[in-house]
DRENZAVEX-839980 format. One line per field, with one value per residue: residue number from 1; residue in three letters; y, z, x of N, C-alpha, C in turn. Coordinates in nm, 3 decimals, decimal comma. Each point is the difference from the previous one (the first is absolute). Layout:
BEGIN
num	c(NUM;...)
residu	c(ALA;...)
n_north	c(Y;...)
n_up	c(Z;...)
n_east	c(X;...)
ca_north	c(Y;...)
ca_up	c(Z;...)
ca_east	c(X;...)
c_north	c(Y;...)
c_up	c(Z;...)
c_east	c(X;...)
This chain:
BEGIN
num	c(1;2;3;4;5;6;7;8;9;10;11;12;13;14;15;16;17;18;19;20;21;22;23;24;25;26;27;28;29;30;31;32;33;34;35;36;37;38;39;40;41;42;43;44;45;46;47;48;49;50;51;52;53;54;55;56;57;58;59;60;61;62;63;64;65;66;67;68;69;70;71;72;73;74;75;76;77;78;79;80;81;82;83;84;85;86;87;88;89;90;91;92;93;94;95;96;97;98;99;100;101;102;103;104;105;106;107;108;109;110;111;112;113;114;115;116;117;118;119;120;121;122;123;124;125;126;127;128;129;130;131;132;133;134;135;136;137;138;139;140)
residu	c(MET;ILE;GLN;GLN;ILE;SER;SER;GLN;GLN;PRO;LEU;ARG;ALA;LEU;VAL;VAL;ASP;ASP;ASP;LEU;ASP;SER;VAL;ILE;LEU;MET;THR;THR;VAL;LEU;GLU;ILE;HIS;GLY;ILE;ASP;VAL;THR;ALA;THR;MET;SER;ALA;ALA;GLN;ALA;LEU;GLN;ALA;ILE;SER;SER;LEU;PRO;HIS;ILE;LEU;ILE;ALA;ASP;LEU;ALA;MET;PRO;PHE;VAL;ASP;GLY;PHE;ASP;LEU;ILE;ARG;GLN;VAL;ARG;ASN;LEU;PRO;PRO;ASN;GLN;GLY;GLY;GLU;VAL;PRO;ALA;ILE;ALA;VAL;SER;ALA;TRP;VAL;ALA;VAL;GLU;THR;GLN;GLU;ARG;ALA;MET;ASN;CYS;GLY;PHE;GLN;LYS;PHE;LEU;ALA;LYS;PRO;TYR;PRO;PRO;SER;ASP;LEU;ILE;ASP;LEU;VAL;SER;GLN;VAL;THR;GLY;TRP;LYS;VAL;SER;GLU;PRO;GLU;PHE;ALA;ALA)
n_north	c(-0,120;0,093;0,067;0,115;0,045;0,041;0,122;-0,118;-0,078;0,068;-0,047;-0,084;0,045;-0,095;0,077;-0,112;0,089;-0,030;-0,011;0,112;-0,022;-0,140;0,016;0,112;-0,071;-0,118;0,096;0,075;-0,117;-0,061;0,085;0,008;-0,139;0,104;-0,039;-0,072;0,100;-0,132;0,076;-0,113;0,038;-0,081;-0,100;0,030;0,110;-0,080;-0,061;0,128;0,017;-0,129;0,034;0,099;-0,114;0,023;0,072;0,048;-0,091;0,117;-0,104;0,097;-0,073;0,110;-0,058;0,081;-0,091;0,072;-0,091;0,008;-0,094;0,047;0,120;-0,024;-0,056;0,086;0,055;-0,082;0,019;0,105;0,020;-0,058;0,003;-0,023;-0,031;-0,097;0,058;0,120;0,037;-0,051;0,101;-0,105;0,092;-0,019;0,013;-0,065;-0,017;-0,051;-0,112;-0,037;0,106;0,000;-0,116;0,057;0,106;-0,097;-0,103;0,133;0,060;0,024;0,080;0,111;0,003;0,093;-0,030;0,057;0,100;0,071;-0,006;0,109;0,019;-0,055;0,091;0,083;-0,055;-0,005;0,129;0,019;-0,078;0,041;0,106;-0,017;0,082;0,078;0,035;0,129;0,072;0,075;0,061;0,090;0,062;0,071)
n_up	c(-0,017;-0,101;0,068;-0,022;-0,006;0,115;0,000;0,026;-0,091;0,011;-0,085;0,100;-0,034;0,035;0,004;-0,013;0,035;0,015;-0,128;0,064;-0,108;0,011;0,121;-0,041;-0,057;0,075;0,119;-0,081;-0,059;0,133;0,078;-0,115;0,036;0,112;0,027;0,118;0,054;0,058;0,028;0,007;0,063;0,063;0,014;0,104;-0,076;-0,072;0,065;0,030;-0,105;-0,001;0,128;-0,108;-0,018;-0,056;-0,114;-0,008;0,018;0,017;-0,019;0,037;-0,075;-0,044;0,136;0,068;0,070;-0,051;-0,113;-0,100;0,010;0,091;-0,042;-0,125;0,042;0,044;-0,097;-0,061;0,089;-0,039;0,111;-0,065;0,135;-0,020;-0,103;0,061;-0,050;0,017;-0,106;-0,072;-0,019;-0,040;0,058;-0,124;0,010;0,077;-0,107;0,063;-0,084;0,045;-0,009;-0,118;-0,001;0,037;-0,058;-0,119;0,024;0,004;-0,093;-0,091;-0,047;-0,011;-0,103;0,064;-0,131;0,090;-0,058;0,015;-0,109;0,023;-0,130;-0,001;0,059;-0,094;-0,102;0,078;0,055;-0,126;-0,050;0,091;-0,021;-0,167;0,008;-0,035;-0,031;0,054;-0,062;-0,058;0,097;-0,090;0,060;0,002)
n_east	c(0,068;-0,029;0,087;-0,073;0,121;-0,060;-0,062;-0,111;0,080;0,140;0,079;0,038;0,116;0,057;0,103;0,108;0,103;0,106;-0,025;0,027;0,090;0,009;-0,009;0,048;0,080;-0,015;-0,002;0,099;0,052;-0,005;0,043;0,069;-0,016;0,004;0,131;-0,047;0,129;0,033;0,112;0,097;0,089;-0,083;0,063;0,085;0,040;0,026;0,056;0,051;0,001;0,013;0,011;0,034;0,027;0,111;-0,058;0,146;0,106;0,087;0,068;0,118;0,092;0,096;-0,031;0,082;0,051;-0,093;0,030;-0,029;0,080;0,088;-0,023;0,009;0,086;0,038;0,008;0,054;0,080;-0,064;-0,065;-0,111;-0,083;0,101;-0,062;-0,028;-0,085;0,058;-0,084;0,100;0,074;0,069;0,081;0,110;0,101;-0,028;0,056;0,082;-0,034;0,115;0,014;-0,052;0,047;0,098;-0,016;-0,039;0,105;0,029;-0,077;0,116;-0,106;0,038;0,066;0,077;0,076;0,095;0,020;-0,120;-0,095;-0,063;-0,019;0,118;0,019;-0,041;0,072;0,118;-0,019;-0,032;0,087;0,080;-0,059;-0,005;0,099;-0,050;0,120;-0,032;-0,025;0,086;0,031;-0,026;0,088;-0,108)
ca_north	c(0,117;0,096;0,113;0,120;0,105;0,102;0,088;-0,031;-0,103;-0,013;-0,117;0,038;-0,052;0,007;0,002;-0,005;-0,023;0,067;0,116;0,111;0,028;-0,068;0,015;0,093;-0,024;-0,076;0,059;0,086;-0,049;-0,052;0,139;0,053;-0,096;-0,001;-0,102;0,066;-0,101;0,029;-0,028;-0,027;-0,046;-0,112;-0,133;0,028;0,091;-0,069;-0,119;0,072;0,079;-0,081;-0,005;0,087;-0,095;0,055;-0,105;-0,038;0,016;-0,015;-0,006;-0,007;-0,106;0,017;0,110;-0,022;-0,063;-0,122;0,020;-0,026;-0,143;-0,017;0,066;-0,058;-0,154;0,047;0,041;-0,134;-0,038;0,074;-0,035;0,088;0,109;0,077;0,030;-0,137;-0,070;0,117;-0,023;0,062;0,014;0,052;0,092;-0,011;0,018;-0,169;-0,039;-0,151;-0,090;-0,066;0,106;0,011;-0,117;-0,035;0,097;-0,042;-0,099;0,059;0,047;0,113;-0,043;0,045;0,048;0,126;0,030;0,131;0,111;-0,051;0,111;0,019;-0,094;-0,156;-0,008;0,010;-0,108;-0,097;0,036;-0,049;-0,163;-0,052;0,037;0,004;0,131;0,087;0,147;0,102;0,064;0,083;0,118;0,128;0,138;0,082)
ca_up	c(0,008;-0,016;0,110;-0,039;0,102;-0,015;0,109;0,122;0,010;-0,066;0,004;0,100;-0,019;0,091;-0,081;0,061;-0,078;0,092;-0,082;0,001;-0,110;-0,040;0,091;-0,038;-0,159;0,014;0,050;-0,091;-0,101;0,045;0,019;-0,134;-0,060;0,091;0,109;0,124;0,016;0,118;-0,024;0,109;-0,041;0,072;0,017;0,131;-0,009;-0,101;0,083;0,109;-0,074;-0,078;0,082;-0,052;-0,091;-0,128;-0,092;-0,074;0,036;-0,116;0,091;-0,066;0,066;0,053;0,103;0,100;0,128;-0,045;-0,130;-0,076;0,023;0,129;0,036;-0,054;0,080;0,126;-0,037;-0,021;0,146;0,075;-0,048;-0,131;0,031;0,051;-0,147;-0,060;-0,155;-0,086;-0,127;0,029;-0,097;0,036;-0,102;0,038;-0,099;0,020;-0,114;-0,052;0,023;0,164;0,100;-0,020;0,058;0,162;0,022;0,004;0,095;0,132;0,002;-0,101;-0,099;-0,131;0,033;-0,092;0,004;-0,023;-0,018;-0,081;-0,050;0,129;-0,016;0,055;0,144;0,031;-0,049;0,088;0,105;-0,047;-0,029;0,113;0,090;-0,048;0,027;-0,149;0,051;-0,079;-0,110;0,089;0,022;-0,009;0,041;-0,108)
ca_east	c(-0,064;0,091;-0,057;0,019;0,060;-0,077;0,061;-0,059;0,049;0,116;0,071;0,104;0,118;0,117;0,104;0,119;0,139;0,134;0,059;-0,076;-0,057;-0,064;-0,109;-0,039;-0,045;-0,101;-0,095;-0,064;-0,061;-0,143;-0,080;-0,043;-0,102;-0,122;0,027;0,018;0,117;0,073;0,125;0,076;0,152;0,070;-0,090;-0,058;-0,113;-0,103;-0,084;-0,108;-0,095;-0,047;-0,126;-0,130;-0,045;0,014;-0,025;0,108;0,133;0,111;0,132;0,122;0,047;0,113;0,004;0,092;-0,048;-0,120;-0,052;-0,129;-0,040;-0,049;-0,119;-0,144;-0,020;-0,048;-0,171;-0,090;-0,041;-0,082;-0,152;-0,058;-0,036;0,139;0,086;0,058;-0,056;0,005;0,077;0,127;0,085;0,133;0,047;0,134;0,106;0,044;-0,117;0,007;-0,107;-0,015;-0,028;-0,151;-0,051;-0,003;-0,080;-0,137;0,010;-0,002;-0,125;-0,038;-0,059;0,087;0,121;0,017;0,145;0,032;-0,098;-0,126;-0,086;-0,106;-0,149;0,012;-0,042;-0,150;-0,073;-0,016;-0,101;-0,154;-0,002;0,005;-0,115;-0,157;-0,092;0,010;0,086;-0,039;0,081;0,107;-0,062;0,117;-0,080;-0,024)
c_north	c(0,145;0,113;0,123;0,078;0,126;0,094;-0,022;-0,105;-0,021;-0,140;0,069;-0,095;0,019;-0,032;0,013;-0,008;0,101;0,115;0,123;0,053;-0,095;0,021;0,138;-0,031;-0,085;0,080;0,083;-0,069;-0,048;0,121;0,081;-0,072;-0,025;-0,104;0,082;-0,100;0,047;-0,058;-0,020;-0,056;-0,122;-0,110;0,019;0,119;-0,052;-0,086;0,074;0,071;-0,108;-0,014;0,087;-0,062;0,067;-0,117;-0,053;0,022;0,010;0,017;-0,044;-0,160;0,000;0,139;-0,060;-0,047;-0,140;0,049;-0,018;-0,131;-0,027;0,077;-0,080;-0,138;0,063;0,055;-0,114;-0,097;0,067;-0,056;0,106;0,139;0,109;0,006;-0,134;-0,032;0,137;-0,065;0,082;-0,007;0,014;0,080;-0,019;0,033;-0,155;-0,066;-0,183;-0,054;-0,042;0,103;0,037;-0,125;-0,002;0,133;-0,053;-0,094;0,047;0,028;0,155;-0,069;0,034;0,067;0,131;0,052;0,139;0,014;-0,040;0,125;0,019;-0,089;-0,143;0,000;0,031;-0,134;-0,130;0,006;-0,031;-0,126;-0,065;0,037;-0,014;0,152;0,068;0,108;0,086;0,073;0,094;0,114;0,120;0,123;0,082;0,131)
c_up	c(0,015;0,100;-0,058;0,115;0,003;0,119;0,128;0,065;-0,060;0,012;0,103;-0,015;0,123;-0,090;0,106;-0,081;0,075;-0,098;-0,006;-0,166;-0,061;0,081;-0,069;-0,149;0,013;0,048;-0,084;-0,112;0,044;0,036;-0,104;-0,041;0,113;0,092;0,120;0,029;0,139;-0,041;0,112;-0,063;0,068;0,007;0,141;-0,008;-0,101;0,102;0,102;-0,087;-0,080;0,083;-0,032;-0,132;-0,152;-0,115;-0,073;0,083;-0,119;0,072;-0,082;0,048;0,081;0,096;0,126;0,134;-0,041;-0,121;-0,063;0,007;0,135;0,035;-0,052;0,077;0,142;-0,024;-0,014;0,108;0,074;-0,050;-0,102;0,073;0,055;-0,132;-0,042;-0,140;-0,085;-0,129;-0,002;-0,154;0,027;-0,108;0,038;-0,129;-0,030;-0,107;-0,033;0,036;0,121;0,081;-0,018;0,044;0,145;0,040;0,022;0,103;0,151;0,029;-0,075;-0,115;-0,140;0,038;-0,128;0,002;-0,014;-0,105;-0,073;-0,029;0,116;-0,072;0,014;0,167;0,027;-0,070;0,086;0,112;-0,025;0,002;0,148;0,106;-0,045;0,003;-0,148;0,066;-0,086;-0,105;0,106;0,049;0,038;0,040;-0,142;0,002)
c_east	c(0,081;-0,093;0,063;0,039;-0,098;0,044;-0,039;0,099;0,108;0,074;0,111;0,134;0,111;0,114;0,111;0,127;0,083;0,042;-0,102;-0,063;-0,105;-0,146;-0,069;-0,079;-0,132;-0,112;-0,072;-0,074;-0,133;-0,088;-0,066;-0,111;-0,107;0,009;0,064;0,132;0,052;0,142;0,068;0,158;0,050;-0,129;-0,100;-0,109;-0,114;-0,097;-0,067;-0,107;-0,078;-0,181;-0,074;-0,060;0,002;-0,067;0,088;0,121;0,087;0,145;0,114;0,057;0,130;0,000;0,072;-0,100;-0,115;-0,021;-0,123;-0,045;-0,041;-0,120;-0,119;0,000;-0,068;-0,162;-0,080;-0,030;-0,082;-0,164;-0,058;-0,026;0,121;0,083;0,079;-0,018;0,024;0,094;0,136;0,083;0,170;0,082;0,147;0,094;0,066;-0,114;0,045;-0,106;-0,007;-0,048;-0,144;-0,078;0,009;-0,106;-0,133;-0,029;-0,022;-0,133;-0,061;-0,080;0,071;0,139;0,022;0,151;0,022;0,118;-0,129;-0,055;-0,082;-0,129;0,022;-0,028;-0,168;-0,067;0,000;-0,060;-0,132;-0,005;-0,003;-0,112;-0,129;-0,057;0,031;0,050;-0,043;0,111;0,106;-0,096;0,080;-0,086;0,003;0,076)
């Protein structure tokens, strides 16, 4: 079932990446498409924010202390009412097939290789969530 994002109920995304430029890029791309974004720069922060029950988690794999693989394993161990079943996209410059397979085996639904065109991020968000993401919103 495709759900249209409306002004009453926007799609909520949780973004986690230890690289500030990547966080800014993902946040900007998502927000201009009408998506509410909570951005974090560590897995620990993301685990705290997951309790807000975002519609999607977008996480980098290469992060210090707790990487994206461990993050998604910890998320998948949570009960559904605490975010354990949130759809998730792995984002990484590590593009080897083995890395992509490991990401899927850990609990991500999709993998997005860095660098990527912004439209690829939006397409994957739509695929994974089943939401029809709106066209970009630019100030007049």
